ROTORZA-114412 format. One record per residue (C-alpha): residue number from 1; x, y, z. Coordinates in pm, 1 decimal. Layout:
REM ROTORZA-114412
<pt><seq>NUM</seq><xx>X</xx><yy>Y</yy><zz>Z</zz></pt>
...
END
This chain:
REM ROTORZA-114412
<pt><seq>1</seq><xx>10564.3</xx><yy>10425.7</yy><zz>11751.4</zz></pt>
<pt><seq>2</seq><xx>10659.9</xx><yy>10774.1</yy><zz>11803.4</zz></pt>
<pt><seq>3</seq><xx>10486.6</xx><yy>11044.2</yy><zz>11643.8</zz></pt>
<pt><seq>4</seq><xx>10815.7</xx><yy>11204.5</yy><zz>11496.7</zz></pt>
<pt><seq>5</seq><xx>10941.7</xx><yy>10907.9</yy><zz>11355.5</zz></pt>
<pt><seq>6</seq><xx>10709.8</xx><yy>10977.6</yy><zz>11065.1</zz></pt>
<pt><seq>7</seq><xx>10815.3</xx><yy>11112.3</yy><zz>10691.8</zz></pt>
<pt><seq>8</seq><xx>10474.3</xx><yy>11254.4</yy><zz>10597.7</zz></pt>
<pt><seq>9</seq><xx>10150.6</xx><yy>11309.6</yy><zz>10795.1</zz></pt>
<pt><seq>10</seq><xx>9777.6</xx><yy>11331.7</yy><zz>10663.8</zz></pt>
<pt><seq>11</seq><xx>9550.7</xx><yy>11521.6</yy><zz>10803.3</zz></pt>
<pt><seq>12</seq><xx>9174.8</xx><yy>11369.8</yy><zz>10803.0</zz></pt>
<pt><seq>13</seq><xx>8860.0</xx><yy>11557.3</yy><zz>10826.1</zz></pt>
<pt><seq>14</seq><xx>8654.5</xx><yy>11323.8</yy><zz>11043.5</zz></pt>
<pt><seq>15</seq><xx>8292.0</xx><yy>11316.2</yy><zz>10829.0</zz></pt>
<pt><seq>16</seq><xx>7959.4</xx><yy>11217.6</yy><zz>10978.2</zz></pt>
<pt><seq>17</seq><xx>7918.8</xx><yy>10929.5</yy><zz>10741.7</zz></pt>
<pt><seq>18</seq><xx>8259.4</xx><yy>10787.7</yy><zz>10852.1</zz></pt>
<pt><seq>19</seq><xx>8061.1</xx><yy>10717.9</yy><zz>11213.6</zz></pt>
<pt><seq>20</seq><xx>7906.0</xx><yy>10373.4</yy><zz>11274.8</zz></pt>
<pt><seq>21</seq><xx>7577.0</xx><yy>10318.1</yy><zz>11496.6</zz></pt>
<pt><seq>22</seq><xx>7808.1</xx><yy>10314.1</yy><zz>11802.1</zz></pt>
<pt><seq>23</seq><xx>7885.6</xx><yy>10710.3</yy><zz>11694.7</zz></pt>
<pt><seq>24</seq><xx>8253.7</xx><yy>10625.1</yy><zz>11662.2</zz></pt>
<pt><seq>25</seq><xx>8456.6</xx><yy>10593.7</yy><zz>11348.0</zz></pt>
<pt><seq>26</seq><xx>8367.5</xx><yy>10277.5</yy><zz>11184.1</zz></pt>
<pt><seq>27</seq><xx>8672.5</xx><yy>10015.0</yy><zz>11190.4</zz></pt>
<pt><seq>28</seq><xx>8601.5</xx><yy>9978.2</yy><zz>10748.8</zz></pt>
<pt><seq>29</seq><xx>8679.3</xx><yy>10355.9</yy><zz>10740.5</zz></pt>
<pt><seq>30</seq><xx>9068.5</xx><yy>10368.5</yy><zz>10895.6</zz></pt>
<pt><seq>31</seq><xx>9160.8</xx><yy>10194.1</yy><zz>10582.5</zz></pt>
<pt><seq>32</seq><xx>9045.1</xx><yy>10487.2</yy><zz>10389.9</zz></pt>
<pt><seq>33</seq><xx>9204.4</xx><yy>10695.6</yy><zz>10572.4</zz></pt>
<pt><seq>34</seq><xx>9557.8</xx><yy>10499.5</yy><zz>10581.4</zz></pt>
<pt><seq>35</seq><xx>9458.4</xx><yy>10527.9</yy><zz>10184.3</zz></pt>
<pt><seq>36</seq><xx>9416.7</xx><yy>10885.4</yy><zz>10150.3</zz></pt>
<pt><seq>37</seq><xx>9767.4</xx><yy>10923.3</yy><zz>10335.9</zz></pt>
<pt><seq>38</seq><xx>9894.3</xx><yy>10743.4</yy><zz>10143.5</zz></pt>
<pt><seq>39</seq><xx>9802.8</xx><yy>10930.4</yy><zz>9846.7</zz></pt>
<pt><seq>40</seq><xx>9944.7</xx><yy>11219.1</yy><zz>9973.5</zz></pt>
<pt><seq>41</seq><xx>10291.4</xx><yy>11047.4</yy><zz>10080.7</zz></pt>
<pt><seq>42</seq><xx>10306.2</xx><yy>10936.0</yy><zz>9689.5</zz></pt>
<pt><seq>43</seq><xx>10233.5</xx><yy>11326.5</yy><zz>9564.8</zz></pt>
<pt><seq>44</seq><xx>10479.8</xx><yy>11463.8</yy><zz>9873.0</zz></pt>
<pt><seq>45</seq><xx>10759.9</xx><yy>11168.2</yy><zz>9774.9</zz></pt>
<pt><seq>46</seq><xx>10751.0</xx><yy>11247.5</yy><zz>9349.2</zz></pt>
<pt><seq>47</seq><xx>10616.8</xx><yy>10917.4</yy><zz>9245.8</zz></pt>
<pt><seq>48</seq><xx>10288.4</xx><yy>11007.3</yy><zz>9155.5</zz></pt>
<pt><seq>49</seq><xx>10224.3</xx><yy>11095.8</yy><zz>8814.1</zz></pt>
<pt><seq>50</seq><xx>9842.4</xx><yy>11234.6</yy><zz>8744.1</zz></pt>
<pt><seq>51</seq><xx>9789.7</xx><yy>10951.1</yy><zz>8448.9</zz></pt>
<pt><seq>52</seq><xx>9794.5</xx><yy>10700.6</yy><zz>8778.6</zz></pt>
<pt><seq>53</seq><xx>9696.2</xx><yy>10407.4</yy><zz>8552.4</zz></pt>
<pt><seq>54</seq><xx>10009.7</xx><yy>10339.4</yy><zz>8359.3</zz></pt>
<pt><seq>55</seq><xx>10277.2</xx><yy>10554.9</yy><zz>8560.7</zz></pt>
<pt><seq>56</seq><xx>10226.2</xx><yy>10485.0</yy><zz>8920.9</zz></pt>
<pt><seq>57</seq><xx>10098.3</xx><yy>10115.1</yy><zz>8952.6</zz></pt>
<pt><seq>58</seq><xx>9998.5</xx><yy>9989.1</yy><zz>9282.8</zz></pt>
<pt><seq>59</seq><xx>9820.0</xx><yy>9743.1</yy><zz>9464.1</zz></pt>
<pt><seq>60</seq><xx>9805.0</xx><yy>9610.6</yy><zz>9806.7</zz></pt>
<pt><seq>61</seq><xx>9902.4</xx><yy>9303.0</yy><zz>9877.2</zz></pt>
<pt><seq>62</seq><xx>9848.3</xx><yy>9347.0</yy><zz>10246.2</zz></pt>
<pt><seq>63</seq><xx>9757.6</xx><yy>9548.2</yy><zz>10526.6</zz></pt>
<pt><seq>64</seq><xx>9741.6</xx><yy>9515.8</yy><zz>10852.9</zz></pt>
<pt><seq>65</seq><xx>9554.1</xx><yy>9726.0</yy><zz>11167.6</zz></pt>
<pt><seq>66</seq><xx>9539.8</xx><yy>9753.9</yy><zz>11521.5</zz></pt>
<pt><seq>67</seq><xx>9277.9</xx><yy>9895.5</yy><zz>11656.2</zz></pt>
<pt><seq>68</seq><xx>9407.7</xx><yy>10095.4</yy><zz>11982.1</zz></pt>
<pt><seq>69</seq><xx>9137.0</xx><yy>10383.3</yy><zz>12018.3</zz></pt>
<pt><seq>70</seq><xx>8810.8</xx><yy>10458.6</yy><zz>11910.7</zz></pt>
<pt><seq>71</seq><xx>8807.9</xx><yy>10778.1</yy><zz>11639.3</zz></pt>
<pt><seq>72</seq><xx>8503.0</xx><yy>11065.0</yy><zz>11729.4</zz></pt>
<pt><seq>73</seq><xx>8330.1</xx><yy>11304.3</yy><zz>11547.5</zz></pt>
<pt><seq>74</seq><xx>8496.8</xx><yy>11644.2</yy><zz>11566.0</zz></pt>
<pt><seq>75</seq><xx>8801.6</xx><yy>11478.7</yy><zz>11657.1</zz></pt>
<pt><seq>76</seq><xx>9137.5</xx><yy>11595.1</yy><zz>11462.8</zz></pt>
<pt><seq>77</seq><xx>9356.6</xx><yy>11307.3</yy><zz>11376.7</zz></pt>
<pt><seq>78</seq><xx>9629.5</xx><yy>11300.8</yy><zz>11136.4</zz></pt>
<pt><seq>79</seq><xx>9817.6</xx><yy>11008.0</yy><zz>10971.1</zz></pt>
<pt><seq>80</seq><xx>10203.0</xx><yy>10983.4</yy><zz>10964.0</zz></pt>
<pt><seq>81</seq><xx>10306.8</xx><yy>10693.5</yy><zz>10670.4</zz></pt>
<pt><seq>82</seq><xx>10713.7</xx><yy>10618.0</yy><zz>10653.8</zz></pt>
<pt><seq>83</seq><xx>10814.5</xx><yy>10349.9</yy><zz>10384.0</zz></pt>
<pt><seq>84</seq><xx>11050.4</xx><yy>10054.1</yy><zz>10617.1</zz></pt>
<pt><seq>85</seq><xx>11136.8</xx><yy>9848.4</yy><zz>10340.1</zz></pt>
<pt><seq>86</seq><xx>11168.3</xx><yy>9882.0</yy><zz>10004.9</zz></pt>
<pt><seq>87</seq><xx>11221.6</xx><yy>9518.9</yy><zz>9785.1</zz></pt>
<pt><seq>88</seq><xx>11240.7</xx><yy>9448.5</yy><zz>9416.3</zz></pt>
<pt><seq>89</seq><xx>10871.1</xx><yy>9437.3</yy><zz>9391.8</zz></pt>
<pt><seq>90</seq><xx>10755.7</xx><yy>9588.6</yy><zz>9715.1</zz></pt>
<pt><seq>91</seq><xx>10714.9</xx><yy>9849.6</yy><zz>9958.5</zz></pt>
<pt><seq>92</seq><xx>10638.4</xx><yy>9847.9</yy><zz>10298.0</zz></pt>
<pt><seq>93</seq><xx>10477.8</xx><yy>10126.9</yy><zz>10438.9</zz></pt>
<pt><seq>94</seq><xx>10414.7</xx><yy>10171.9</yy><zz>10838.8</zz></pt>
<pt><seq>95</seq><xx>10172.8</xx><yy>10450.0</yy><zz>10957.3</zz></pt>
<pt><seq>96</seq><xx>10035.4</xx><yy>10552.8</yy><zz>11306.1</zz></pt>
<pt><seq>97</seq><xx>9678.0</xx><yy>10712.6</yy><zz>11317.8</zz></pt>
<pt><seq>98</seq><xx>9682.9</xx><yy>10935.4</yy><zz>11622.0</zz></pt>
<pt><seq>99</seq><xx>9578.6</xx><yy>11296.7</yy><zz>11767.9</zz></pt>
<pt><seq>100</seq><xx>9624.0</xx><yy>11590.3</yy><zz>11714.3</zz></pt>
<pt><seq>101</seq><xx>9769.9</xx><yy>11779.4</yy><zz>11930.4</zz></pt>
<pt><seq>102</seq><xx>9971.5</xx><yy>11560.1</yy><zz>12172.8</zz></pt>
<pt><seq>103</seq><xx>10009.1</xx><yy>11213.4</yy><zz>11907.6</zz></pt>
<pt><seq>104</seq><xx>9826.8</xx><yy>10985.0</yy><zz>12113.9</zz></pt>
<pt><seq>105</seq><xx>9789.2</xx><yy>10693.5</yy><zz>11898.3</zz></pt>
<pt><seq>106</seq><xx>9420.0</xx><yy>10597.2</yy><zz>11809.7</zz></pt>
<pt><seq>107</seq><xx>9552.9</xx><yy>10299.6</yy><zz>11526.5</zz></pt>
<pt><seq>108</seq><xx>9889.9</xx><yy>10159.4</yy><zz>11369.1</zz></pt>
<pt><seq>109</seq><xx>9995.0</xx><yy>9906.5</yy><zz>11076.1</zz></pt>
<pt><seq>110</seq><xx>10141.9</xx><yy>9839.6</yy><zz>10800.1</zz></pt>
<pt><seq>111</seq><xx>10041.9</xx><yy>9792.7</yy><zz>10413.0</zz></pt>
<pt><seq>112</seq><xx>10263.6</xx><yy>9639.6</yy><zz>10188.0</zz></pt>
<pt><seq>113</seq><xx>10213.2</xx><yy>9825.8</yy><zz>9838.9</zz></pt>
<pt><seq>114</seq><xx>10353.2</xx><yy>9627.7</yy><zz>9511.6</zz></pt>
<pt><seq>115</seq><xx>10444.8</xx><yy>9735.6</yy><zz>9223.5</zz></pt>
<pt><seq>116</seq><xx>10225.4</xx><yy>9664.4</yy><zz>8903.0</zz></pt>
<pt><seq>117</seq><xx>10228.7</xx><yy>9668.7</yy><zz>8547.7</zz></pt>
<pt><seq>118</seq><xx>9868.6</xx><yy>9713.9</yy><zz>8456.6</zz></pt>
<pt><seq>119</seq><xx>9863.2</xx><yy>9645.3</yy><zz>8068.0</zz></pt>
<pt><seq>120</seq><xx>10017.4</xx><yy>9231.4</yy><zz>8153.7</zz></pt>
<pt><seq>121</seq><xx>9851.8</xx><yy>9233.7</yy><zz>8506.8</zz></pt>
<pt><seq>122</seq><xx>10102.5</xx><yy>9159.0</yy><zz>8632.2</zz></pt>
<pt><seq>123</seq><xx>10397.1</xx><yy>9268.0</yy><zz>8919.9</zz></pt>
<pt><seq>124</seq><xx>10731.0</xx><yy>9462.9</yy><zz>8826.7</zz></pt>
<pt><seq>125</seq><xx>11029.9</xx><yy>9596.4</yy><zz>8969.2</zz></pt>
<pt><seq>126</seq><xx>11025.3</xx><yy>9881.5</yy><zz>9149.7</zz></pt>
<pt><seq>127</seq><xx>11074.5</xx><yy>10118.4</yy><zz>8875.3</zz></pt>
<pt><seq>128</seq><xx>11451.8</xx><yy>10296.6</yy><zz>8970.5</zz></pt>
<pt><seq>129</seq><xx>11299.8</xx><yy>10725.9</yy><zz>8940.9</zz></pt>
<pt><seq>130</seq><xx>11044.7</xx><yy>10552.4</yy><zz>9256.6</zz></pt>
<pt><seq>131</seq><xx>11383.5</xx><yy>10397.0</yy><zz>9378.0</zz></pt>
<pt><seq>132</seq><xx>11555.0</xx><yy>10728.4</yy><zz>9413.8</zz></pt>
<pt><seq>133</seq><xx>11280.4</xx><yy>10934.5</yy><zz>9524.3</zz></pt>
<pt><seq>134</seq><xx>11193.0</xx><yy>10753.7</yy><zz>9819.9</zz></pt>
<pt><seq>135</seq><xx>11533.1</xx><yy>10653.0</yy><zz>9959.9</zz></pt>
<pt><seq>136</seq><xx>11580.0</xx><yy>11092.2</yy><zz>9880.5</zz></pt>
<pt><seq>137</seq><xx>11297.5</xx><yy>11149.3</yy><zz>10091.4</zz></pt>
<pt><seq>138</seq><xx>11270.4</xx><yy>10905.9</yy><zz>10342.7</zz></pt>
<pt><seq>139</seq><xx>11703.2</xx><yy>11053.1</yy><zz>10401.2</zz></pt>
<pt><seq>140</seq><xx>11807.7</xx><yy>10698.6</yy><zz>10321.2</zz></pt>
<pt><seq>141</seq><xx>12101.8</xx><yy>10807.0</yy><zz>10109.9</zz></pt>
END
């Protein structure tokens, strides 16, 4: 994926706690970076609500990641995120963790998020207002 092909970029600060015994970022932490970037994307697109449980209910249905290069302490990185598909109840996001500057890909993948009704404990359709905000944010109108 090209570095400029993302709608939203989220800066990440690598913390000492993110490292494993080999002194690079632990593989599980990459998903935490993605989670932070998704939340930033939700806020930037306007679909995030402070009372998120009831009003921005989403669950991860699938996550896949391809590790391309290690990330080290002190390295400047960011996560690019874009909406790849908008289904009836699901949203597929593509992401890439990359170095700054330069945009060297360090990891990439996809996550499928499902709109979820926390009270009923089941998936629900993507709300029309999310659909409108996401398509506008992505320039899909």
